[in-house]
C-alpha positions as CSV (number, residue, x, y, z in Angstrom):
1,M,52.8,-29.5,-85.2
2,G,56.6,-28.3,-84.7
3,D,57.6,-31.8,-85.1
4,S,60.8,-31.7,-87.3
5,K,60.5,-35.7,-87.9
6,V,59.7,-35.2,-91.2
7,V,62.6,-35.1,-93.4
8,G,63.3,-34.8,-96.6
9,T,64.7,-37.1,-99.3
10,C,68.6,-35.6,-99.9
11,Y,70.0,-36.6,-103.2
12,E,73.6,-37.1,-103.8
13,D,74.3,-37.9,-107.1
14,K,74.8,-34.7,-109.2
15,G,75.8,-36.1,-112.4
16,P,78.7,-35.3,-114.3
17,Q,79.7,-31.8,-114.3
18,P,79.0,-29.8,-117.3
19,P,81.7,-29.5,-119.5
20,S,81.0,-25.5,-120.3
21,G,78.0,-23.4,-119.6
22,K,77.8,-22.5,-116.4
23,F,74.9,-21.2,-114.1
24,T,76.8,-18.7,-111.6
25,H,73.7,-17.5,-109.6
26,F,70.3,-15.7,-109.7
27,D,71.0,-12.4,-111.7
28,H,67.2,-11.0,-111.1
29,I,63.6,-11.4,-111.2
30,T,61.3,-9.4,-113.4
31,H,57.6,-9.0,-112.2
32,W,55.3,-7.9,-114.4
33,V,52.4,-5.5,-112.9
34,G,49.9,-2.9,-113.7
35,N,52.2,-0.3,-112.0
36,A,55.5,-0.2,-111.8
37,K,56.1,2.9,-110.6
38,Q,53.9,1.9,-107.2
39,A,54.8,-1.4,-107.2
40,S,58.7,-0.4,-107.0
41,T,57.6,2.0,-103.4
42,F,56.0,-0.9,-101.8
43,Y,59.2,-3.0,-102.3
44,C,61.2,0.0,-100.9
45,V,58.7,1.0,-98.4
46,R,57.1,-2.4,-97.1
47,M,60.5,-5.1,-97.6
48,G,63.9,-2.1,-97.4
49,F,64.9,-2.5,-101.3
50,Q,66.7,0.9,-102.5
51,P,66.3,2.0,-106.3
52,L,68.9,0.8,-108.4
53,A,68.3,1.9,-112.2
54,Y,65.1,3.0,-114.4
55,A,64.3,2.5,-118.0
56,G,61.6,4.4,-119.2
57,L,60.3,7.4,-121.7
58,E,63.0,9.1,-120.3
59,T,65.9,7.1,-121.3
60,G,64.5,6.1,-124.9
61,S,62.4,3.0,-123.6
62,R,58.9,3.8,-125.5
63,K,56.9,0.4,-124.9
64,V,57.4,-0.2,-121.3
65,A,58.7,1.1,-118.1
66,A,61.4,-0.5,-115.5
67,H,61.9,0.4,-112.1
68,V,64.8,-1.8,-110.4
69,V,65.5,-1.8,-106.9
70,R,68.3,-3.7,-105.2
71,Q,69.1,-5.0,-101.5
72,N,72.3,-6.6,-101.1
73,K,72.6,-9.3,-103.6
74,I,68.7,-9.5,-104.2
75,I,67.5,-7.1,-107.6
76,L,63.5,-7.1,-108.7
77,V,62.9,-5.5,-112.0
78,L,59.3,-4.1,-112.0
79,K,57.8,-3.7,-115.7
80,S,54.5,-2.2,-116.7
81,A,53.3,-1.1,-120.6
82,Y,53.0,2.5,-121.4
83,E,50.7,1.6,-123.9
84,P,46.8,0.7,-124.1
85,D,46.8,-1.8,-126.6
86,D,50.0,-3.8,-125.7
87,K,48.5,-7.4,-126.2
88,E,51.5,-9.1,-124.7
89,M,51.8,-7.8,-121.2
90,G,48.1,-6.6,-121.1
91,D,46.7,-10.2,-121.8
92,H,49.6,-11.6,-119.2
93,L,48.2,-9.2,-116.6
94,V,44.6,-9.8,-117.0
95,R,45.1,-13.5,-116.7
96,H,47.7,-13.8,-114.1
97,G,47.7,-10.3,-112.1
98,D,50.8,-9.1,-110.7
99,G,53.5,-11.5,-110.7
100,A,57.1,-12.8,-111.5
101,K,57.3,-13.3,-115.2
102,D,61.0,-14.0,-115.5
103,V,63.9,-15.5,-113.4
104,A,67.1,-14.6,-114.8
105,F,69.9,-16.8,-114.2
106,T,73.9,-15.0,-114.6
107,V,76.0,-17.5,-117.0
108,E,79.1,-18.3,-118.2
109,D,79.1,-19.6,-121.8
110,L,76.0,-18.7,-122.9
111,D,76.8,-20.2,-126.4
112,E,77.1,-23.6,-124.7
113,I,74.2,-23.0,-122.6
114,V,71.8,-22.0,-125.6
115,K,73.0,-24.7,-128.1
116,R,72.3,-27.2,-125.6
117,A,68.8,-26.4,-124.6
118,K,68.2,-26.0,-128.3
119,Q,69.2,-29.8,-128.9
120,R,67.1,-30.8,-125.8
121,G,63.7,-29.1,-127.5
122,A,63.7,-26.2,-125.3
123,T,61.3,-23.4,-126.6
124,I,63.5,-20.5,-127.3
125,V,61.5,-17.1,-126.6
126,R,64.3,-14.9,-127.9
127,D,67.7,-16.4,-129.1
128,I,70.9,-14.5,-128.0
129,W,71.3,-10.8,-128.7
130,E,73.4,-8.3,-127.6
131,E,72.9,-5.0,-125.8
132,S,75.6,-2.2,-125.3
133,D,76.1,1.3,-123.8
134,E,79.3,3.2,-122.6
135,N,79.7,1.2,-120.0
136,G,80.4,-2.3,-122.1
137,K,78.3,-5.1,-123.7
138,V,75.9,-7.4,-122.8
139,R,74.8,-10.9,-123.8
140,F,70.9,-12.7,-123.3
141,A,68.7,-15.2,-124.3
142,T,65.7,-16.4,-123.2
143,I,63.3,-19.4,-123.0
144,Q,60.6,-20.7,-121.9
145,T,59.9,-22.5,-118.4
146,Y,56.9,-23.8,-116.5
147,G,53.6,-21.9,-117.4
148,D,54.2,-18.5,-118.8
149,T,57.0,-18.0,-117.2
150,T,60.5,-17.7,-118.5
151,H,64.3,-17.9,-117.6
152,T,66.6,-15.1,-119.0
153,F,70.5,-16.3,-119.3
154,I,72.9,-13.0,-119.2
155,E,76.3,-13.1,-120.0
156,R,77.4,-9.9,-118.1
157,G,81.3,-10.3,-119.1
158,N,83.0,-6.9,-117.4
159,Y,80.2,-4.7,-118.1
160,Q,80.3,-1.8,-115.7
161,G,77.0,0.1,-115.2
162,L,74.3,0.5,-112.9
163,F,72.5,-2.7,-114.0
164,L,72.2,-3.5,-117.6
165,P,72.3,-1.5,-121.1
166,G,69.6,1.0,-121.6
167,Y,69.2,2.0,-117.7
168,G,69.7,5.0,-116.3
169,K,70.0,6.4,-112.6
170,P,66.5,6.4,-110.9
171,L,64.5,9.1,-111.4
172,F,62.9,9.4,-107.5
173,E,65.2,9.0,-104.5
174,D,63.0,8.4,-101.6
175,P,63.1,10.5,-98.8
176,L,61.7,7.9,-96.3
177,S,64.2,5.4,-96.7
178,A,66.9,7.0,-94.3
179,K,64.3,7.1,-91.7
180,L,63.2,3.5,-91.5
181,P,65.1,0.4,-90.1
182,T,67.5,-1.8,-92.1
183,C,66.1,-5.0,-93.4
184,H,68.8,-7.2,-93.5
185,L,68.1,-9.3,-96.5
186,G,71.3,-10.6,-98.2
187,F,70.7,-13.2,-101.5
188,I,67.8,-15.2,-103.1
189,D,67.9,-18.3,-101.5
190,H,65.4,-20.3,-103.7
191,I,62.1,-19.7,-106.0
192,V,59.5,-21.7,-106.0
193,G,57.2,-22.7,-108.7
194,N,54.0,-24.3,-108.5
195,Q,52.4,-26.6,-110.8
196,P,49.1,-28.1,-111.6
197,D,48.7,-31.8,-110.2
198,L,50.6,-34.2,-111.7
199,E,52.5,-31.9,-113.7
200,M,55.8,-31.3,-111.3
201,E,57.6,-34.5,-112.6
202,D,57.3,-33.1,-116.3
203,V,58.9,-30.0,-115.3
204,V,61.6,-31.3,-113.1
205,K,62.5,-33.7,-116.1
206,W,63.1,-30.4,-118.3
207,Y,64.8,-28.9,-115.6
208,E,67.6,-32.2,-116.0
209,S,67.4,-32.3,-119.4
210,T,67.4,-28.9,-120.8
211,L,69.7,-27.1,-118.1
212,L,71.6,-30.0,-116.5
213,F,70.5,-29.4,-113.5
214,H,69.9,-32.5,-110.7
215,R,67.4,-33.5,-107.8
216,F,68.4,-31.8,-104.6
217,W,65.5,-32.8,-102.3
218,S,62.4,-33.7,-102.3
219,V,59.1,-34.5,-99.9
220,D,55.8,-36.2,-101.1
221,D,52.1,-36.3,-99.8
222,S,52.8,-39.1,-97.3
223,Q,55.5,-36.6,-95.4
224,I,53.6,-33.2,-95.9
225,H,50.0,-33.1,-95.6
226,T,47.1,-32.0,-93.2
227,E,43.5,-33.1,-92.6
228,Y,43.0,-31.0,-95.4
229,S,45.3,-30.7,-97.7
230,A,49.0,-32.1,-99.0
231,L,51.7,-31.1,-101.6
232,R,54.5,-32.7,-103.3
233,S,57.8,-31.1,-103.8
234,I,61.0,-31.8,-106.1
235,V,64.0,-29.0,-105.6
236,V,66.4,-28.8,-108.6
237,A,69.5,-27.3,-108.6
238,N,72.4,-26.2,-110.9
239,W,75.6,-28.3,-110.5
240,E,77.6,-25.8,-108.2
241,E,74.1,-25.8,-105.7
242,T,74.2,-21.8,-105.8
243,I,70.5,-21.7,-107.7
244,K,67.8,-23.8,-106.2
245,M,64.1,-24.2,-107.7
246,P,61.8,-26.2,-105.8
247,I,58.6,-27.3,-108.0
248,N,55.6,-28.0,-106.0
249,E,52.2,-29.6,-107.0
250,P,49.2,-30.3,-105.0
251,A,48.3,-33.6,-103.7
252,P,44.3,-34.7,-103.5
253,G,42.8,-33.9,-100.1
254,K,39.6,-33.1,-98.2
255,K,39.7,-29.8,-99.6
256,K,41.5,-27.2,-102.2
257,S,45.4,-26.9,-100.9
258,Q,47.3,-23.8,-101.3
259,I,49.0,-24.7,-103.9
260,Q,45.9,-25.2,-106.2
261,E,44.5,-21.8,-104.9
262,Y,47.3,-20.5,-106.6
263,V,47.2,-22.4,-109.6
264,D,43.4,-21.3,-109.5
265,Y,44.0,-17.8,-109.1
266,Y,47.2,-17.3,-111.2
267,G,46.0,-19.1,-114.2
268,G,48.3,-22.2,-114.7
269,A,52.0,-23.0,-113.2
270,G,53.7,-20.2,-111.8
271,V,56.0,-18.6,-109.1
272,Q,54.6,-19.2,-105.8
273,H,57.1,-17.7,-103.5
274,I,60.5,-16.1,-103.5
275,A,62.8,-17.0,-100.5
276,L,65.3,-14.2,-99.4
277,N,68.2,-15.1,-97.2
278,S,69.2,-13.3,-94.2
279,Q,71.9,-13.8,-91.8
280,D,70.0,-12.3,-89.0
281,I,66.5,-13.4,-89.1
282,I,65.0,-11.5,-86.1
283,K,66.6,-8.6,-87.0
284,A,65.4,-8.7,-90.4
285,V,61.6,-9.4,-89.4
286,K,61.5,-7.1,-86.9
287,A,62.5,-4.3,-89.3
288,L,59.9,-6.0,-91.8
289,R,57.3,-5.6,-89.4
290,E,57.9,-2.3,-88.5
291,R,57.5,-1.2,-91.9
292,G,54.5,-3.0,-92.2
293,T,55.1,-6.3,-94.0
294,E,52.4,-8.6,-93.0
295,F,53.1,-12.4,-92.2
296,L,51.1,-15.8,-91.7
297,E,50.6,-16.5,-88.1
298,V,51.0,-19.9,-86.6
299,P,49.1,-21.3,-83.8
300,R,50.9,-21.1,-80.3
301,V,50.5,-24.7,-79.9
302,Y,53.4,-24.9,-82.8
303,Y,55.9,-23.6,-79.8
304,T,54.7,-25.5,-77.2
305,T,55.7,-28.6,-79.4
306,L,58.5,-27.2,-80.7
307,R,60.2,-26.5,-77.1
308,E,59.0,-30.2,-76.3
309,N,60.8,-31.7,-79.2
310,L,64.2,-29.7,-78.6
311,K,64.8,-31.1,-75.6
312,N,65.4,-34.3,-77.0
313,S,67.5,-32.7,-79.9
314,K,71.2,-32.8,-80.5
315,V,71.1,-29.5,-81.8
316,K,71.0,-26.2,-79.8
317,V,69.2,-23.5,-81.1
318,A,71.4,-19.7,-80.2
319,E,68.0,-17.7,-80.9
320,D,65.6,-16.8,-78.2
321,L,62.9,-19.1,-78.2
322,D,60.6,-16.3,-76.7
323,I,61.5,-13.8,-79.6
324,L,61.3,-16.4,-82.2
325,E,57.9,-17.0,-81.1
326,A,56.7,-13.4,-80.2
327,L,57.6,-12.9,-84.2
328,H,56.0,-16.2,-85.8
329,I,59.3,-17.4,-86.6
330,L,59.5,-21.0,-87.5
331,I,62.4,-23.8,-86.9
332,D,62.9,-26.8,-88.9
333,Y,66.3,-28.7,-87.3
334,D,68.0,-32.1,-87.7
335,D,70.9,-33.7,-86.0
336,N,73.4,-31.5,-87.6
337,G,71.7,-28.0,-87.9
338,Y,68.6,-25.9,-88.1
339,L,66.7,-23.2,-90.3
340,L,64.7,-20.3,-89.5
341,Q,62.1,-19.2,-91.4
342,I,58.6,-17.3,-92.1
343,F,56.3,-16.3,-95.0
344,T,54.6,-13.0,-95.9
345,K,50.9,-13.0,-96.5
346,P,50.3,-12.5,-100.8
347,V,51.9,-9.1,-101.9
348,Q,48.9,-8.6,-103.9
349,D,45.5,-8.9,-104.0
350,R,45.2,-12.3,-105.6
351,P,46.4,-15.0,-103.3
352,T,49.1,-15.7,-105.2
353,L,53.0,-14.5,-104.8
354,F,54.3,-14.1,-101.3
355,Y,58.4,-14.1,-99.9
356,E,59.8,-16.0,-97.4
357,V,62.7,-14.8,-95.0
358,I,65.0,-17.8,-94.1
359,Q,68.2,-18.3,-92.2
360,R,70.1,-21.1,-92.4
361,R,72.4,-22.4,-89.9
362,N,74.2,-25.9,-91.4
363,H,70.5,-26.6,-92.6
364,N,70.0,-27.0,-96.4
365,G,66.5,-28.1,-96.4
366,F,63.4,-26.3,-96.8
367,G,61.5,-26.5,-93.4
368,A,59.5,-29.9,-94.0
369,G,59.2,-30.0,-90.8
370,N,57.5,-26.7,-90.4
371,F,55.2,-27.5,-93.5
372,K,52.0,-29.0,-91.6
373,A,52.1,-25.7,-89.4
374,L,52.8,-23.5,-92.7
375,F,49.7,-25.6,-94.2
376,E,47.3,-25.1,-91.6
377,A,48.7,-21.3,-91.2
378,F,47.5,-21.1,-95.0
379,E,44.3,-22.5,-94.6
380,T,43.0,-20.0,-92.0
381,E,43.9,-17.2,-94.4
382,Q,42.2,-19.2,-97.2
383,D,39.1,-20.0,-94.8
384,K,39.2,-16.2,-94.4
385,R,38.9,-15.9,-98.2
386,G,35.9,-18.8,-98.5
387,N,38.8,-20.8,-100.6
388,L,39.5,-23.4,-98.2
């Protein structure tokens, strides 16, 4: 553990730049949950988000309540159905539990992106539509990706509203927020999708063909394994590499991997975790811990091994290793730089969706050198749940 000799494969060839139809960045993530009001409060109190916007009965949304929270460039939308016979959201919730339903991208030239997706066989959930209010108009389209997850493409133009048309101001400003420490989470670094075994490659090819994303980084089970379990992962990215989507699948092992545990409890493929980038992970994790966010804990031997390995490394870690160890923050590095990362425990009862906090110092990997230690930490939690 702690040995960062494991390196992922990096891909140099991005392919030709698409002539039109540009993916700019992650726009927001929509979670379908049992109680959006309570879920939004969790993100505000535990993780330092602030209420941004609201849609519901008071704004004319008769079917769905939506609470929008933001932290810097990270926007989460928590949605719940109002009506007892809402079959779409109801069935989704029973099958998958609370989780990420839609990953939205800000785009330029929506028409070209949708036209290309159609030509390449994408399942269009909702073709191009437009919404407007006194602040301007926004154009949208939604397509199916892995499992029941969707991508919504959003062409905002010069829309000037709080969030999107149809949303008003939040109904509630939490008086606790001003009394709690700032969490220093800046933007979405990447979003990981878990697949059943042997489905990763097809999903990756879908992103390459349909969205013209390219392979950015990968590891396989010969590189990432413990005594009990293993994984394979391929990261796809848009041409500008502002959107990164790791796609994981389990690999056969002596026992059930945390990827397979996710698939079993989520009921298929879905978003496993959302990585939030921080420019000061020590401040971020201290604040999150003070707010009651629960993190995975890695064995102390990880840091003993890490200190030994760093003695022979060209990289010099600026942060105090004692503080990183006390906070259970992991380090992955190569000769050019390093990253710091930590993972929360699942944010709902099902062992499905969780979050990562990551800080990068000239390192574009995804913590391959930490996967073994992380898997062992996951396996400890799985064992407590009787799922290893």
